[in-house]
N, C-alpha and C positions, 0 to 999 in steps of 0.2 A: 705928952702926946694926946689928941683928941679922938675918941675913936667914930667912928663915921656909922650915922642910923642906917640903918638896909630895911627894905622891904623883902620880906622871901615868900620866893612861892617854889611850891613844888611840884617837878611835872615829871610823871612815870614813864618810861622806857614805854608798857603795854598799857592798853587800856581793857576795857572788859569784851571788845571785840578783836583784845591780840591785833593792835593796828600800830603794828611795830614801827613799817616799813614808813608810816608816816612821819615818824623820827626825824630823818635828815631832813624834810621839808619846812616844820617847826623850827629848826633849828639853822635854817637858811634865812627861815623868816626874821629870826631872832639878831641875826648877825648884819641883813642888810638894812633892818631901823633902827638897831640900837648902838653898832660896832664891833668888834671885838671886844671879850670881856676884859677888863680894866678897868676902864674911864665909866661907862654908865651903869655897870654892873656886872658881879663875878659869878664865878659857877662854882657847886662843890658835888662831884660825883657819888652816888652809894650804888650798892649792889641792883639798886631793883628803882632808881629815883634818880633825878636830879635838882639837887637846889640853887634857884635862881636867884642871887640877893642884889634887887635895884639900889641906885642908890634914891633915886628921886621915886616917891610915890607915884606922878606922874607915868612914870614909865613900869612901874609893874601894874598900872590899871588898865594901861593900853595892854598891855599881856595879855592880861584877868579877863580883857572881851574879849583878845581877839584867841585864845587858848583853855578859857576858862575849864571846859568839859575833861580836859587835861590833867587838871590842874588841885590841889590842894595845897592849904596853908597850914 
């Protein structure tokens, strides 16, 4: 079985301004644009962040352009 290449972006739950309330809006945007996890991306949650593993580099780039201020790689 071949392993799928992923492009991982880490999105933190809070920002320096403690904008945790915007989390729902960010994830709603992700689901509206990329669908539910499984086909175009998968997720892995930790205590302080969520890793989003995109299967297409273009999708990861779009996400970074939109939410780069909340993310790290």
